[in-house]
All heavy atoms as an XYZ file, in Angstrom:
613
protein
N     -44.697    -40.837     41.284
C     -43.965    -39.803     42.000
C     -42.477    -40.140     41.965
O     -42.085    -41.292     42.019
C     -44.443    -39.712     43.433
N     -41.664    -39.096     41.911
C     -40.220    -39.270     41.878
C     -39.649    -39.103     43.271
O     -40.101    -38.276     44.050
C     -39.574    -38.227     40.952
C     -39.922    -38.442     39.513
C     -40.898    -37.678     38.893
C     -39.264    -39.410     38.784
C     -41.221    -37.873     37.573
C     -39.579    -39.617     37.461
C     -40.562    -38.842     36.850
N     -38.651    -39.911     43.554
C     -37.963    -39.812     44.840
C     -36.543    -39.352     44.609
O     -35.893    -39.762     43.658
C     -37.899    -41.180     45.529
C     -39.203    -41.597     46.115
C     -39.140    -42.922     46.813
N     -37.826    -43.263     47.340
C     -37.503    -44.465     47.784
N     -38.378    -45.427     47.744
N     -36.311    -44.708     48.248
N     -36.067    -38.513     45.463
C     -34.670    -38.110     45.408
C     -33.870    -39.138     46.189
O     -34.169    -39.413     47.354
C     -34.470    -36.717     46.035
O     -35.321    -35.802     45.354
C     -33.035    -36.285     45.928
N     -32.898    -39.693     45.527
C     -32.080    -40.718     46.170
C     -30.740    -40.100     46.539
O     -30.025    -39.587     45.682
C     -31.871    -41.924     45.247
C     -33.229    -42.533     44.892
C     -30.966    -42.952     45.901
C     -33.148    -43.625     43.866
N     -30.447    -40.124     47.814
C     -29.163    -39.594     48.289
C     -28.056    -40.554     47.895
O     -28.257    -41.769     47.870
C     -29.201    -39.423     49.800
N     -26.880    -40.017     47.564
C     -25.779    -40.915     47.213
C     -25.396    -41.795     48.401
O     -25.425    -41.361     49.543
C     -24.638    -39.968     46.847
C     -25.017    -38.639     47.373
C     -26.510    -38.622     47.535
N     -25.087    -43.020     48.109
C     -24.705    -43.943     49.181
C     -23.340    -43.563     49.727
O     -22.597    -42.796     49.120
C     -24.670    -45.372     48.648
O     -23.588    -45.516     47.752
N     -23.023    -44.087     50.878
C     -21.712    -43.824     51.483
C     -20.603    -44.272     50.555
O     -19.578    -43.606     50.438
C     -21.588    -44.536     52.827
C     -22.432    -43.880     53.911
O     -22.811    -42.705     53.744
O     -22.700    -44.549     54.921
N     -20.819    -45.397     49.881
C     -19.799    -45.919     48.966
C     -19.559    -44.945     47.816
O     -18.423    -44.658     47.474
C     -20.211    -47.291     48.430
C     -19.264    -47.848     47.430
N     -18.008    -48.304     47.774
C     -19.373    -48.016     46.090
C     -17.399    -48.713     46.687
N     -18.204    -48.553     45.653
N     -20.626    -44.422     47.239
C     -20.496    -43.469     46.138
C     -19.813    -42.194     46.606
O     -18.985    -41.636     45.908
C     -21.862    -43.128     45.554
C     -22.484    -44.246     44.755
C     -23.914    -43.915     44.357
O     -24.589    -43.167     45.057
N     -24.360    -44.486     43.260
N     -20.168    -41.739     47.795
C     -19.578    -40.526     48.333
C     -18.085    -40.705     48.584
O     -17.280    -39.834     48.265
C     -20.293    -40.127     49.624
C     -20.025    -38.698     50.007
C     -20.991    -38.214     51.069
O     -22.190    -38.511     50.964
O     -20.517    -37.540     51.984
N     -17.697    -41.850     49.128
C     -16.277    -42.132     49.356
C     -15.528    -42.208     48.031
O     -14.413    -41.720     47.905
C     -16.107    -43.442     50.128
C     -16.471    -43.339     51.575
C     -16.308    -44.675     52.279
C     -16.772    -44.601     53.714
N     -16.667    -45.879     54.398
N     -16.158    -42.827     47.035
C     -15.530    -42.952     45.725
C     -15.343    -41.573     45.087
O     -14.288    -41.290     44.525
C     -16.392    -43.837     44.830
C     -15.739    -44.205     43.528
C     -16.575    -45.207     42.752
O     -16.866    -46.286     43.302
O     -16.937    -44.883     41.606
N     -16.347    -40.709     45.202
C     -16.232    -39.347     44.663
C     -15.133    -38.568     45.366
O     -14.367    -37.855     44.736
C     -17.562    -38.606     44.800
C     -18.613    -39.132     43.858
O     -18.307    -39.768     42.858
N     -19.869    -38.890     44.191
N     -15.054    -38.724     46.683
C     -14.011    -38.037     47.461
C     -12.632    -38.532     47.040
O     -11.707    -37.748     46.867
C     -14.234    -38.290     48.953
C     -13.308    -37.539     49.848
C     -13.652    -37.790     51.321
C     -12.718    -37.045     52.240
N     -13.026    -37.294     53.647
N     -12.499    -39.831     46.838
C     -11.231    -40.422     46.420
C     -10.838    -39.921     45.027
O      -9.683    -39.587     44.782
C     -11.340    -41.950     46.418
C     -10.063    -42.660     46.079
C      -8.994    -42.551     47.140
O      -9.299    -42.179     48.287
O      -7.831    -42.810     46.814
N     -11.805    -39.826     44.112
C     -11.526    -39.322     42.773
C     -11.075    -37.875     42.806
O     -10.151    -37.491     42.084
C     -12.745    -39.481     41.866
C     -12.975    -40.910     41.463
O     -12.058    -41.724     41.467
N     -14.211    -41.237     41.121
N     -11.704    -37.056     43.642
C     -11.282    -35.655     43.770
C      -9.863    -35.566     44.310
O      -9.053    -34.760     43.847
C     -12.251    -34.897     44.680
C     -13.578    -34.569     44.033
C     -14.364    -33.558     44.855
N     -14.617    -33.997     46.225
C     -15.692    -34.641     46.630
N     -16.642    -34.945     45.770
N     -15.836    -34.993     47.894
N      -9.550    -36.405     45.296
C      -8.210    -36.395     45.888
C      -7.159    -36.814     44.863
O      -6.097    -36.205     44.759
C      -8.169    -37.328     47.106
C      -6.860    -37.243     47.875
C      -6.795    -38.288     48.967
N      -7.081    -39.623     48.515
C      -6.240    -40.373     47.796
N      -5.087    -39.905     47.436
N      -6.580    -41.589     47.432
N      -7.461    -37.837     44.074
C      -6.515    -38.286     43.051
C      -6.296    -37.216     41.991
O      -5.176    -37.003     41.533
C      -7.005    -39.579     42.403
C      -6.905    -40.825     43.260
C      -7.572    -42.005     42.561
C      -5.467    -41.143     43.586
N      -7.362    -36.526     41.612
C      -7.223    -35.442     40.642
C      -6.355    -34.322     41.195
O      -5.548    -33.737     40.464
C      -8.592    -34.902     40.236
C      -9.337    -35.858     39.341
O      -8.732    -36.669     38.644
N     -10.656    -35.774     39.372
N      -6.502    -34.013     42.480
C      -5.651    -33.004     43.112
C      -4.183    -33.431     43.102
O      -3.300    -32.626     42.843
C      -6.102    -32.730     44.552
C      -7.315    -31.857     44.655
C      -7.079    -30.461     44.094
O      -6.021    -29.869     44.360
O      -7.963    -29.977     43.377
N      -3.928    -34.710     43.387
C      -2.547    -35.210     43.377
C      -1.949    -35.075     41.978
O      -0.788    -34.711     41.824
C      -2.488    -36.663     43.844
C      -2.727    -36.811     45.320
S      -2.510    -38.463     46.056
C      -2.739    -39.603     44.783
N      -2.741    -35.354     40.956
C      -2.249    -35.242     39.587
C      -1.965    -33.795     39.224
O      -1.001    -33.498     38.535
C      -3.243    -35.871     38.616
C      -3.265    -37.376     38.716
C      -4.298    -37.995     37.817
C      -4.320    -39.513     38.023
N      -5.341    -40.161     37.224
N      -2.803    -32.868     39.712
C      -2.576    -31.442     39.459
C      -1.284    -30.973     40.114
O      -0.551    -30.167     39.551
C      -3.741    -30.606     39.993
C      -4.976    -30.661     39.148
C      -6.059    -29.789     39.779
C      -7.385    -29.987     39.082
N      -8.456    -29.230     39.751
N      -1.035    -31.462     41.326
C       0.180    -31.087     42.052
C       1.416    -31.598     41.309
O       2.462    -30.981     41.333
C       0.153    -31.631     43.496
C      -0.944    -30.937     44.290
C       1.485    -31.463     44.189
C      -1.220    -31.565     45.637
N       1.288    -32.716     40.639
C       2.394    -33.248     39.860
C       3.126    -34.399     40.519
O       4.296    -34.612     40.249
N       2.465    -35.148     41.379
C       3.094    -36.315     41.981
C       3.255    -37.363     40.894
O       2.303    -37.715     40.208
C       2.261    -36.865     43.155
C       2.179    -35.820     44.256
C       2.860    -38.159     43.680
C       1.271    -36.200     45.396
N       4.486    -37.839     40.722
C       4.780    -38.836     39.693
C       5.566    -39.989     40.293
O       6.262    -39.831     41.283
C       5.595    -38.211     38.556
C       4.828    -37.177     37.788
C       5.622    -36.677     36.611
C       4.789    -35.677     35.827
N       5.476    -35.238     34.636
N       5.464    -41.117     39.648
C       6.207    -42.294     40.068
C       7.699    -42.037     39.876
O       8.123    -41.610     38.794
C       5.768    -43.500     39.234
S       6.741    -44.976     39.550
N       8.510    -42.284     40.900
C       9.951    -42.075     40.761
C      10.613    -43.093     39.830
O      11.718    -42.864     39.356
C      10.481    -42.210     42.184
C       9.426    -42.893     42.957
C       8.130    -42.668     42.251
N       9.949    -44.189     39.532
C      10.526    -45.220     38.667
C      10.200    -44.986     37.202
O      11.098    -44.952     36.362
C      10.016    -46.616     39.098
O      10.360    -46.823     40.459
C      10.641    -47.707     38.250
N       8.915    -44.796     36.883
C       8.523    -44.694     35.473
C       7.997    -43.310     35.085
O       7.608    -43.098     33.946
C       7.493    -45.765     35.123
S       5.872    -45.510     35.897
N       7.938    -42.377     36.025
C       7.472    -40.998     35.816
C       6.001    -40.890     35.422
O       5.570    -39.876     34.903
C       8.332    -40.280     34.777
O       9.662    -40.212     35.222
N       5.225    -41.921     35.668
C       3.798    -41.891     35.366
C       3.065    -41.112     36.455
O       3.482    -41.096     37.609
C       3.251    -43.322     35.316
O       1.848    -43.301     35.252
N       1.989    -40.440     36.076
C       1.160    -39.795     37.094
C      -0.091    -40.628     37.375
O      -1.010    -40.170     38.016
C       0.803    -38.361     36.704
C      -0.070    -38.295     35.480
O      -0.309    -39.295     34.814
N      -0.540    -37.106     35.165
N      -0.093    -41.874     36.925
C      -1.187    -42.811     37.187
C      -0.887    -43.509     38.518
O      -0.459    -44.652     38.560
C      -1.305    -43.820     36.037
C      -2.507    -44.713     36.200
O      -3.403    -44.440     36.979
N      -2.513    -45.808     35.453
N      -1.104    -42.773     39.605
C      -0.759    -43.274     40.935
C      -1.997    -43.349     41.806
O      -3.021    -42.747     41.509
C       0.304    -42.390     41.613
C      -0.207    -40.957     41.728
C       1.622    -42.465     40.887
C       0.661    -40.093     42.598
N      -1.868    -44.088     42.879
C      -2.957    -44.242     43.830
C      -2.372    -44.170     45.227
O      -1.271    -44.653     45.471
C      -3.647    -45.583     43.610
C      -4.996    -45.672     44.293
O      -5.539    -44.623     44.695
O      -5.507    -46.790     44.410
N      -3.105    -43.555     46.133
C      -2.675    -43.509     47.527
C      -3.111    -44.813     48.188
O      -4.246    -45.248     48.016
C      -3.314    -42.317     48.225
C      -2.853    -42.129     49.646
C      -3.290    -40.765     50.147
C      -3.001    -40.550     51.595
N      -1.695    -40.849     52.061
N      -2.210    -45.435     48.909
C      -2.526    -46.678     49.612
C      -3.325    -46.317     50.856
O      -2.864    -45.556     51.705
C      -1.239    -47.442     49.975
C      -0.452    -47.796     48.711
C      -1.572    -48.698     50.778
C       0.916    -48.377     48.962
N      -4.524    -46.829     50.944
C      -5.434    -46.452     52.026
C      -5.025    -47.076     53.357
O      -4.338    -48.099     53.406
C      -6.859    -46.882     51.693
O      -6.965    -48.283     51.760
N      -5.476    -46.450     54.404
C      -5.251    -46.982     55.740
C      -5.929    -48.326     55.926
O      -5.423    -49.201     56.636
N      -7.065    -48.513     55.257
C      -7.782    -49.788     55.359
C      -6.962    -50.919     54.740
O      -6.930    -52.030     55.276
C      -9.137    -49.683     54.669
N      -6.295    -50.632     53.627
C      -5.456    -51.656     52.991
C      -4.281    -52.022     53.902
O      -3.937    -53.199     54.055
C      -4.937    -51.161     51.652
N      -3.671    -51.012     54.505
C      -2.557    -51.266     55.429
C      -3.032    -52.072     56.637
O      -2.366    -53.003     57.074
C      -1.941    -49.944     55.879
C      -1.225    -49.211     54.771
C      -0.654    -47.911     55.278
C      -0.009    -47.145     54.154
N       0.642    -45.917     54.620
N      -4.202    -51.698     57.155
C      -4.773    -52.407     58.308
C      -5.035    -53.865     57.965
O      -4.786    -54.760     58.778
C      -6.056    -51.708     58.766
C      -6.682    -52.347     59.968
C      -6.118    -52.195     61.223
C      -7.833    -53.107     59.840
C      -6.689    -52.794     62.329
C      -8.418    -53.707     60.945
C      -7.842    -53.538     62.191
N      -5.523    -54.114     56.746
C      -5.777    -55.483     56.306
C      -4.512    -56.324     56.312
O      -4.521    -57.489     56.714
N      -3.405    -55.740     55.863
C      -2.133    -56.461     55.890
C      -1.699    -56.737     57.326
O      -1.203    -57.820     57.643
C      -1.056    -55.659     55.168
C      -0.938    -56.015     53.715
C      -1.853    -55.541     52.781
C       0.077    -56.832     53.265
C      -1.756    -55.865     51.449
C       0.189    -57.171     51.930
C      -0.725    -56.686     51.024
O      -0.625    -57.015     49.703
N      -1.884    -55.762     58.197
C      -1.476    -55.940     59.593
C      -2.296    -57.045     60.247
O      -1.756    -57.902     60.948
C      -1.593    -54.614     60.363
C      -0.538    -53.632     59.845
C      -1.456    -54.817     61.855
C      -0.703    -52.213     60.341
N      -3.595    -57.041     60.006
C      -4.464    -58.073     60.577
C      -4.123    -59.440     59.984
O      -4.025    -60.431     60.700
C      -5.957    -57.739     60.345
C      -6.841    -58.918     60.682
C      -6.353    -56.525     61.152
N      -3.901    -59.470     58.674
C      -3.643    -60.739     57.997
C      -2.282    -61.340     58.298
O      -2.142    -62.553     58.411
N      -1.267    -60.473     58.407
C       0.092    -60.988     58.555
C       0.704    -60.698     59.914
O       1.835    -61.098     60.193
C       0.982    -60.431     57.447
C       0.549    -60.879     56.082
C      -0.142    -60.021     55.239
C       0.805    -62.162     55.650
C      -0.553    -60.429     53.985
C       0.400    -62.586     54.398
C      -0.284    -61.718     53.564
N      -0.015    -59.996     60.760
C       0.416    -59.755     62.134
C       1.800    -59.162     62.254
O       2.108    -58.144     61.651
N       2.642    -59.816     63.002
C       3.979    -59.320     63.303
C       4.846    -59.173     62.039
O       5.779    -58.383     62.010
C       4.675    -60.225     64.343
C       5.930    -59.573     64.883
C       4.945    -61.591     63.781
C       6.528    -60.291     66.070
N       4.510    -59.895     60.982
C       5.308    -59.848     59.760
C       4.854    -58.747     58.796
O       5.479    -58.521     57.769
C       5.262    -61.201     59.049
C       5.778    -62.313     59.904
C       4.910    -63.227     60.468
C       7.128    -62.423     60.176
C       5.379    -64.248     61.276
C       7.617    -63.433     60.990
C       6.740    -64.355     61.543
N       3.768    -58.042     59.107
C       3.214    -57.021     58.211
C       4.214    -55.925     57.838
O       4.250    -55.514     56.677
C       1.962    -56.415     58.819
N       5.045    -55.421     58.768
C       5.992    -54.369     58.367
C       6.985    -54.810     57.281
O       7.600    -53.970     56.631
C       6.715    -54.028     59.665
C       5.749    -54.393     60.724
C       5.030    -55.614     60.200
N       7.133    -56.099     57.075
C       8.025    -56.588     56.030
C       7.459    -56.305     54.638
O       8.203    -56.296     53.666
C       8.268    -58.087     56.197
N       6.160    -56.051     54.540
C       5.538    -55.791     53.248
C       5.651    -54.311     52.900
O       5.337    -53.444     53.708
C       4.065    -56.213     53.262
C       3.886    -57.703     53.331
C       3.677    -58.325     54.541
C       3.950    -58.467     52.185
C       3.518    -59.694     54.615
C       3.789    -59.831     52.241
C       3.584    -60.455     53.463
N       6.095    -54.050     51.696
C       6.284    -52.679     51.227
C       4.970    -51.886     51.279
O       4.982    -50.694     51.528
C       6.840    -52.725     49.794
C       7.134    -51.399     49.196
C       8.534    -50.971     49.483
C       8.836    -49.720     48.652
N       9.899    -48.965     49.209
N       3.850    -52.536     51.061
C       2.556    -51.849     51.039
C       2.247    -51.196     52.386
O       1.655    -50.123     52.438
C       1.448    -52.823     50.653
C       0.142    -52.153     50.309
C      -0.806    -53.130     49.657
C      -1.812    -52.371     48.825
N      -2.508    -53.211     47.890
N       2.657    -51.833     53.473
C       2.383    -51.296     54.809
C       3.252    -50.074     55.074
O       2.825    -49.126     55.725
C       2.620    -52.377     55.889
C       2.481    -51.808     57.284
C       1.643    -53.523     55.694
N       4.455    -50.063     54.532
C       5.389    -48.964     54.784
C       5.284    -47.831     53.770
O       5.933    -46.816     53.927
C       6.823    -49.495     54.772
C       7.085    -50.512     55.865
C       8.479    -51.069     55.782
N       8.553    -51.979     54.630
C       9.617    -52.096     53.847
N      10.688    -51.400     54.068
N       9.603    -52.938     52.841
N       4.489    -47.993     52.742
C       4.433    -47.023     51.651
C       3.169    -46.178     51.705
O       2.185    -46.536     52.341
C       4.478    -47.756     50.313
O       5.633    -48.543     50.233
N       3.212    -45.052     50.970
C       2.071    -44.159     50.928
C       1.404    -44.149     49.555
O       0.203    -43.982     49.456
C       2.526    -42.746     51.281
C       1.403    -41.768     51.426
C       1.882    -40.425     51.927
O       3.080    -40.173     52.022
N       0.965    -39.550     52.243
N       2.185    -44.334     48.482
C       1.655    -44.300     47.125
C       2.032    -45.565     46.369
O       3.026    -46.218     46.684
C       2.207    -43.096     46.352
C       1.815    -41.780     46.948
C       2.717    -41.038     47.678
C       0.536    -41.285     46.778
C       2.362    -39.827     48.228
C       0.171    -40.064     47.328
C       1.085    -39.338     48.060
N       1.219    -45.873     45.335
C       1.488    -47.018     44.471
C       1.250    -46.599     43.023
O       0.231    -45.997     42.701
C       0.569    -48.176     44.826
C       0.768    -49.400     43.960
C      -0.123    -50.551     44.367
O      -1.058    -50.352     45.167
O       0.107    -51.666     43.872
N       2.204    -46.906     42.149
C       2.070    -46.618     40.725
C       1.203    -47.700     40.095
O       1.446    -48.889     40.295
C       3.449    -46.575     40.060
S       3.357    -46.276     38.276
N       0.209    -47.274     39.323
C      -0.678    -48.238     38.672
C      -0.080    -48.754     37.372
O      -0.583    -49.716     36.814
C      -2.047    -47.596     38.398
C      -2.823    -47.302     39.656
C      -3.075    -48.589     40.403
C      -3.860    -48.354     41.664
N      -4.050    -49.573     42.412
N       0.992    -48.132     36.877
C       1.648    -48.609     35.655
C       2.683    -49.695     35.950
O       2.638    -50.768     35.397
C       2.305    -47.462     34.896
C       1.295    -46.588     34.188
O       0.121    -46.943     34.098
N       1.728    -45.459     33.712
N       3.626    -49.361     36.839
C       4.731    -50.308     37.088
C       4.594    -51.051     38.408
O       5.327    -51.990     38.663
C       6.073    -49.587     37.001
S       6.372    -48.409     38.339
N       3.689    -50.615     39.291
C       3.479    -51.299     40.560
C       4.426    -50.878     41.673
O       4.354    -51.405     42.774
N       5.304    -49.906     41.398
C       6.253    -49.445     42.411
C       5.509    -48.784     43.566
O       4.530    -48.061     43.364
C       7.249    -48.469     41.791
C       8.299    -47.978     42.760
C       9.309    -48.833     43.194
C       8.276    -46.677     43.243
C      10.273    -48.374     44.083
C       9.223    -46.226     44.117
C      10.224    -47.084     44.532
O      11.165    -46.636     45.422
N       5.952    -49.038     44.794
C       5.348    -48.447     46.003
C       6.386    -47.592     46.709
O       7.527    -48.003     46.862
C       4.841    -49.555     46.915
C       3.745    -50.386     46.324
C       3.459    -51.618     47.181
C       2.454    -52.541     46.554
N       2.932    -53.189     45.355
N       5.984    -46.390     47.113
C       6.896    -45.526     47.844
C       6.140    -44.702     48.867
O       4.957    -44.624     48.868
C       7.702    -44.619     46.908
C       6.944    -43.501     46.292
C       6.989    -42.193     46.689
C       6.051    -43.533     45.162
N       6.177    -41.432     45.888
C       5.590    -42.218     44.944
C       5.586    -44.534     44.337
C       4.712    -41.893     43.935
C       4.714    -44.189     43.334
C       4.276    -42.896     43.136
């Protein structure tokens, strides 16, 4: 007998993230440094990790203050 397997939460989050990135590329968000559209949105979880890890010094990190990151040149804005 065959069972229908529901997508896991991880797969669902990954699919949602891929759809969001495709929408950003359609809109035309590009890196201000290298003009690449190979960008990623910095997640709240990543920012939270920096805050937990570095505490009071976390705002000094560009990743905590930024919203996007270029996957080509690494620029964060």
